[in-house]
C-alpha positions in Angstrom: -83.9 -88.4 -70.3 -83.5 -85.7 -67.8 -79.7 -85.3 -68.4 -80.3 -85.4 -72.2 -82.8 -82.5 -71.8 -80.2 -80.6 -69.6 -77.5 -81.0 -72.3 -79.8 -79.5 -74.9 -80.7 -76.6 -72.6 -77.0 -76.0 -72.0 -76.3 -76.0 -75.7 -79.2 -73.6 -76.3 -77.9 -71.3 -73.6 -74.4 -71.3 -75.1 -76.0 -70.5 -78.5 -77.8 -67.5 -77.1 -74.7 -66.3 -75.3 -72.6 -66.6 -78.4 -75.1 -64.9 -80.6 -75.5 -62.0 -78.1 -71.8 -61.6 -77.9 -71.5 -61.4 -81.7 -74.0 -58.6 -81.7 -72.4 -56.8 -78.7 -68.9 -57.0 -80.1 -70.1 -55.6 -83.5 -69.5 -58.7 -85.6 -73.1 -58.9 -86.5 -75.8 -56.3 -87.1 -79.6 -56.4 -87.6 -79.2 -57.6 -91.2 -78.2 -61.0 -89.8 -81.4 -61.1 -87.8 -83.4 -60.3 -91.0 -81.6 -63.1 -92.8 -82.5 -65.5 -90.0 -86.2 -64.4 -90.3 -86.2 -65.6 -93.9 -85.3 -69.1 -92.8 -88.3 -71.5 -92.3 -89.2 -75.2 -92.4 -89.2 -75.2 -96.2 -85.6 -74.0 -96.2 -84.1 -74.8 -92.8 -80.5 -74.3 -94.0 -81.1 -70.9 -95.7 -78.8 -68.8 -93.4 -76.0 -71.3 -93.5 -76.2 -71.6 -97.3 -76.1 -67.8 -97.8 -73.2 -67.4 -95.4 -71.2 -70.2 -97.0 -71.7 -68.5 -100.4 -70.5 -65.3 -98.7 -67.4 -67.1 -97.5 -66.6 -68.5 -100.9 -67.0 -65.1 -102.6 -65.0 -63.4 -99.9 -62.0 -65.7 -100.3 -62.0 -64.9 -104.0 -62.3 -61.2 -103.4 -59.5 -61.1 -100.8 -57.3 -63.0 -103.3 -58.2 -60.5 -106.1 -57.6 -57.5 -103.8 -54.1 -58.8 -102.8 -53.2 -59.5 -106.4 -54.4 -56.1 -107.5 -52.3 -54.3 -104.8 -49.3 -56.4 -105.7 -49.1 -55.0 -109.2 -46.4 -52.5 -110.2 -49.1 -50.1 -111.3 -52.1 -50.2 -109.0 -55.5 -50.0 -110.7 -57.5 -48.3 -107.9 -60.7 -48.4 -109.9 -60.4 -52.2 -110.1 -59.6 -52.4 -106.4 -62.6 -50.2 -105.6 -64.9 -52.4 -107.6 -63.7 -55.5 -105.6 -64.1 -53.7 -102.3 -67.5 -52.4 -103.3 -68.6 -55.9 -104.0 -67.1 -57.2 -100.7 -68.9 -54.3 -98.8 -72.2 -55.2 -100.4 -71.9 -58.9 -99.7 -70.7 -58.4 -96.1 -73.5 -56.0 -95.5 -76.1 -58.5 -96.8 -75.1 -61.1 -94.3 -74.7 -58.6 -91.4 -70.9 -58.8 -91.1 -70.7 -55.3 -89.6 -67.0 -55.1 -88.8 -66.0 -56.5 -92.2 -68.3 -54.0 -93.9 -66.8 -51.1 -91.9 -63.3 -52.1 -93.0 -64.4 -52.2 -96.6 -65.6 -48.6 -96.2 -62.2 -47.7 -94.8 -60.4 -49.5 -97.6 -62.5 -47.7 -100.2 -61.4 -44.4 -98.7 -57.7 -45.4 -99.1 -58.6 -46.4 -102.7 -60.2 -43.0 -103.4 -57.0 -41.3 -102.1 -54.8 -43.6 -104.2 -53.0 -44.5 -101.0 -51.3 -47.8 -101.7 -49.7 -48.2 -98.2 -53.1 -47.4 -96.6 -54.8 -50.0 -98.9 -52.2 -52.7 -98.0 -52.5 -52.1 -94.3 -56.3 -51.9 -94.4 -56.5 -55.1 -96.5 -54.4 -56.9 -93.9 -56.9 -55.7 -91.2 -59.8 -56.8 -93.4 -58.3 -60.3 -93.9 -57.8 -60.7 -90.1 -61.3 -59.4 -89.4 -62.9 -61.6 -92.1 -61.2 -64.8 -90.8 -62.2 -64.0 -87.2 -65.8 -63.4 -88.4 -65.7 -66.7 -90.4 -64.4 -68.6 -87.3 -67.1 -67.2 -85.1 -69.9 -67.9 -87.6 -68.6 -71.5 -88.0 -68.7 -71.9 -84.2 -72.3 -70.6 -84.2 -73.4 -73.0 -87.0 -71.6 -75.9 -85.3 -73.5 -75.2 -82.1 -76.8 -75.0 -83.9 -76.0 -78.3 -85.5 -75.2 -79.9 -82.1 -78.6 -78.7 -80.8 -80.5 -80.1 -83.8 -78.6 -83.4 -83.7 -79.4 -83.7 -80.0 -83.1 -83.4 -80.9 -83.5 -79.9 -79.6 -84.8 -76.8 -81.3 -83.0 -73.5 -82.0 -84.0 -70.8 -79.5 -85.7 -67.8 -81.0 -83.4 -64.7 -80.9 -84.7 -61.2 -80.3 
């Protein structure tokens, strides 16, 4: 029983460290904390469900952005609309670094700067997939804690 409890405590400590590092490195902002506060016993998977929907929408938006920039004649209004949607959804889940790259991409759009858009989109893709990996690690750790019979530590 003692070693079982120590395993749960170690997992909880890892979760706290990972969460803190995601905030310190700018992957997450206070919006993620607000999202977590909306989760309760009646909807214990709320954050995961919202973030999974964000992932699904983001994949489509990244695909649409790449296609729009690949056209012979670039429709910057269409690109801006996709980026605006991506910025809003990334902001709503607290994906701070993704949101900041969306802001940069919109600037290139407003300048009709195709090369800037393409380069920024590549950075946005890389940042998004890094964010996705880190959040999946976080959710996996939470699942391990719950599966081991532990509770998720309260974050500040």
